[in-house]
N, C-alpha and C positions, 0 to 999 in steps of 0.2 A: 491694385487691378488684379484680376484673377485670371490667371494663365494656365492653359492647358498644354500638355505634351503627348503627343500620340505617336507610337512608332510601331511598325510591323516589319519583319525581317526581308520580305520579298514583295515584288511588285503583285504577284499572284495573291497575296494575303489581303484580305478585306481588313478594314479599320471600324467597321459598324458597332463591333462590341464596344471598344473604347469611345467612340463619337456618342454613343448611347449613355454610356457611363459618365460622361462629362457634359452631356447636354443640360443646359441651364444654369451649370455651376460656374462656367469660364466666360470672360469677355473676349479672349482671343485664344487661337489654338495655333500650335506649331505642330505639323504633321509629316512624317517622312516614312518611306519604305526602305530601309536600310539595316544591315546586321547591327546588333548592339554589342558585338564584341569588343569594341572600343569607342572611344569618344569622338572619333573623327568623322562626325555626323554634321551635315550643313544646317539642319533645322535645330538641332540641339545647341549648336553654336550661337545661331541667330537668337534663339530664346535664351540663353544665359546672357547674351550681350542686351537683351531687351529688359529682362526683369530688375526692378529697382527696389530699393527699401521700401517694405511694407507689403509688397505685392505677395500673392500665394500662388505657388505652382501645385496644380492638381495633375496627377498621373492615375491612370486606371490601376496600375501595379508597378512594383519596384523593378520587374523584369523588363519594363518598357523603356526605364530611365538607363538601365546599364545592366550587364550580365556578370560583370566581375565585381567582386566585393571592392577592390581598391578603387574601380571606377567610380562605383556608386558613392562611396565615401568622399572621395575627391569633389564630385558633383554636389553633393549635399555640403560638404565643407564650403564650397565657392558660394553656394545659396546662403549658408549661415552667415559668411563674410560680408555677404551684401544685404544681410537682415531679410532675406526672401523665406517665408515659411514654405514648407512641403508638406502636402497632404496626398497620401497614396491611399485610394479608396478601398482596393481588394485587401490589403493588409492592416487597414485602419490605422495608418501611422501618420502622426503630427509630430513634427520634428521641433516644435517650440516647446514641448514638455520633455521632462527627463524620462518618462515612461516611454514616450515616443521615440526618444533618441535610442534607447535600448532595444525598442522592437526593429527599429531601423536595422541596427546592426545584426541583430539575429536574423530578419529576413534577407538582408542582403547576402549574409554568409549561406542561407538555404538557397537564394538564387544561383549562386556560384557553385554550390554543390550540385544542384540539378543540371546544369550546363555540364558539369564535369562527367556527370553520371550518364549523360545522353551521350556525350563524345566517345565515353568508354565502352558503351553498349554497341554504338556505331563501329566503333575499331573492332571489337569482338567479332560483330557479323561480317565484317569484311573479312577477317582472318578465316571464319568458318567458310565463307563462299569462297575464297581462293583454295582452301583446301579442298573443296567439292569441285572445283574448276569451273564455278558459274559466276566469278566476279570478273566483270569487264572493265571497271573503272569508269571514269567520266568520258564519254562518248563524244568526240568531236564531230559536230555537225558539218557534212560535206557539202560545202559550196564551190561551184566553178569558180576558179580564180578570175577567169576573164569576165564573168557575170558581175563577180564582186566588185572588181576595178570598175566596170561600166556605171554600175549603181553607186559606187562611191564618188565617182567624179560627177555624176549628175547631184548627188547630195551635196557635195563641197562647193560646187557652182550655183547652189541655190535653185536648182531646177527640181530638187525633191526633198521634202522634209524627211527628217530622221525616222519618224514614224513610217512612211511611205517606203523608204528605203528598207526598214526592218522587215515591213509586210512582203515586199517584193522579194527579198531574199529569205523568207519565212524563218527569221531569226528573232530570238528575243533580245531585249535591248542588252544585257551583260555580254551575250556573246557576240553581237553587233559590234559594240564598243571594244572589246578585245580583240575582234579580228581587225578593225580599224587601226588599233595601237600597232598591232603586229605589222600592217601592211606600211604605216607611217614609219616604222621603225626598218623597213626593208626586208621584214622576215617572211612574207609571204613568198612561195614559190611560182615566179610568173616573170 
């Protein structure tokens, strides 16, 4: 079977480019919107449990599979142990060949280097912004605690769907669930 794996880092990002790249190549696609900083990803786990000997895993690029060399190597090793072939379209990597294995290791190292470079530039930008007094950090979205608790209770009682609760509170999913967790842990001031 030909299986595809698609990943974007946030809900706001679109998968169209990857969808187009895999269109017609695969029989089944696993897709998710989650950071690739580690392998704790539901669709990645589901895909790894699904693929069997003789299957081919298609990805648009290695960075979609993982962002660290260690994670990429571990994933590919798991695929190899299960006799699953990996094809990365962007880098033209095919792990069934010695050349493909070499290219995989080179591109995995480059993907990790790129991520570390981005983090370094971001940190340098933050340091410079702090020096100039313009850095404010992540701003917590202000939501009235009483309104949040009212909407939370409606959501928990099944009177509102999560999407409706988020819309009512004007919160994105990650902010909503972070606030839910804080509330359930008794960390909200109310």
